[in-house]
C-alpha positions as CSV (number, residue, x, y, z in Angstrom):
1,X,140.5,111.0,107.6
2,X,143.6,110.4,105.5
3,X,144.1,109.5,102.1
4,X,146.5,107.7,99.9
5,X,146.7,109.1,96.2
6,X,147.6,106.9,93.8
7,X,149.4,107.5,90.4
8,X,146.5,108.6,88.2
9,X,146.6,112.0,90.4
10,X,150.3,112.5,89.7
11,X,150.2,111.9,85.8
12,X,147.3,113.7,85.6
13,X,148.8,116.9,87.4
14,X,152.5,116.6,85.8
15,X,150.7,117.1,82.5
16,X,149.1,119.6,84.1
17,X,151.9,121.8,85.5
18,X,154.3,120.8,82.7
19,X,155.7,124.2,82.6
20,X,156.0,125.2,86.0
21,X,159.2,124.8,88.5
22,X,158.8,122.0,90.8
23,X,158.0,124.1,93.8
24,X,155.6,126.1,92.3
25,X,153.8,123.0,91.1
26,X,154.0,121.7,94.4
27,X,152.5,124.5,95.6
28,X,149.7,124.5,93.5
29,X,149.3,120.7,94.4
30,X,148.6,121.7,97.6
31,X,146.2,124.5,97.6
32,X,144.1,122.3,95.5
33,X,144.5,119.0,97.4
34,X,143.5,121.8,100.8
35,X,140.1,122.6,98.3
36,X,139.3,119.0,98.0
37,X,140.4,117.0,100.9
38,X,140.0,119.9,103.6
39,X,143.0,121.9,105.0
40,X,143.5,118.5,107.7
41,X,144.0,116.0,105.7
42,X,146.8,113.9,105.7
43,X,147.8,112.5,102.3
44,X,150.3,110.4,101.4
45,X,151.2,107.6,98.8
46,X,151.8,103.9,99.1
47,X,155.2,102.7,98.1
48,X,153.9,101.2,94.8
49,X,152.9,104.5,93.7
50,X,156.4,106.1,94.4
51,X,158.1,102.7,92.4
52,X,155.3,103.6,89.5
53,X,156.3,107.2,89.5
54,X,159.9,106.0,89.2
55,X,159.7,104.1,86.6
56,X,158.0,106.5,84.6
57,X,161.2,108.2,85.1
58,X,163.4,105.7,83.7
59,X,161.1,104.9,80.7
60,X,161.5,108.7,79.9
61,X,162.8,109.5,76.5
62,X,166.1,111.4,77.2
63,X,164.6,114.8,76.1
64,X,161.9,114.9,79.0
65,X,163.9,112.5,81.6
66,X,165.4,115.3,84.1
67,X,162.1,117.3,83.7
68,X,160.0,114.0,84.9
69,X,162.6,113.2,87.6
70,X,162.6,116.6,89.0
71,X,158.9,116.2,89.7
72,X,158.8,113.0,90.6
73,X,161.5,113.9,93.1
74,X,159.0,116.8,94.1
75,X,156.2,114.3,94.5
76,X,158.6,111.8,96.9
77,X,159.8,114.7,99.0
78,X,156.3,116.4,99.9
79,X,153.9,113.1,100.1
80,X,155.2,110.3,102.7
81,X,155.7,107.2,101.3
82,X,153.5,104.0,103.1
83,X,155.3,100.6,103.3
84,X,153.9,97.6,102.5
85,X,154.5,95.7,105.4
86,X,153.6,92.7,107.3
87,X,149.9,94.1,108.1
88,X,149.4,95.3,104.1
89,X,150.3,91.7,102.9
90,X,147.5,90.0,105.3
91,X,145.1,92.5,103.9
92,X,146.0,92.3,100.5
93,X,145.9,88.4,100.8
94,X,142.5,88.6,101.7
95,X,141.6,91.2,99.4
96,X,142.8,89.3,96.1
97,X,141.3,86.1,97.5
98,X,137.8,88.3,97.5
99,X,138.5,89.1,94.1
100,X,139.3,86.1,92.8
101,X,136.3,83.8,94.3
102,X,134.0,86.6,93.0
103,X,135.5,86.9,89.3
104,X,136.5,90.6,90.0
105,X,139.3,91.7,88.3
106,X,141.6,94.6,89.5
107,X,145.1,95.2,88.7
108,X,147.9,94.2,91.1
109,X,149.2,97.4,91.7
110,X,145.7,98.8,92.4
111,X,145.0,95.6,94.9
112,X,148.4,97.1,96.5
113,X,147.7,100.3,96.9
114,X,143.8,99.5,98.2
115,X,145.6,97.4,101.1
116,X,148.3,99.6,101.9
117,X,145.3,102.4,102.7
118,X,143.3,99.8,104.3
119,X,145.8,98.6,106.8
120,X,146.4,101.8,108.2
121,X,142.8,102.8,107.9
122,X,142.7,105.4,105.4
123,X,140.7,106.1,101.9
124,X,142.5,105.9,98.5
125,X,142.3,109.7,96.5
126,X,142.0,108.7,92.6
127,X,141.1,110.4,89.6
128,X,140.1,107.1,87.9
129,X,137.9,104.9,90.0
130,X,137.3,102.5,87.5
131,X,139.8,100.1,89.4
132,X,139.5,100.7,92.8
133,X,135.5,100.9,92.9
134,X,135.1,96.8,92.6
135,X,136.8,97.0,95.8
136,X,134.0,96.0,98.8
137,X,135.3,98.3,101.9
138,X,137.6,100.8,100.4
139,X,136.7,104.6,100.8
140,X,137.2,105.8,97.4
141,X,137.7,109.7,96.7
142,X,138.0,111.9,93.3
143,X,141.0,113.6,93.5
144,X,141.4,115.9,90.3
145,X,144.3,118.5,90.9
146,X,144.1,120.1,87.2
């Protein structure tokens, strides 16, 4: 099995390892991921997750921007980004239409994460299942790194 981690995992994590140097924080992350997902689990992020994390750097105050930037860059170096390609776009369009027909609301970025994971046959790891559980056929797993 392989897992796409969503932004909620990293937001929670950043708060938890705020005082650690980025390299030490990533060591903590690796150990916790191995405990929760297994030692052979392939893990990545959707490209939209990279964008959300980078957006957080740009929105940070001057006092926090350097620390947040270092944290995000260590995440981007540690977890490969999975592109939103034509296959993911096709999955996304079908998923979006199905949700709309059912009258089910799921945020745009959550839909993109789900479509990215579904397009490569992976599940989604999240610290907040609330929206992702609404997507039929998506395997969602709780990931708590703190």
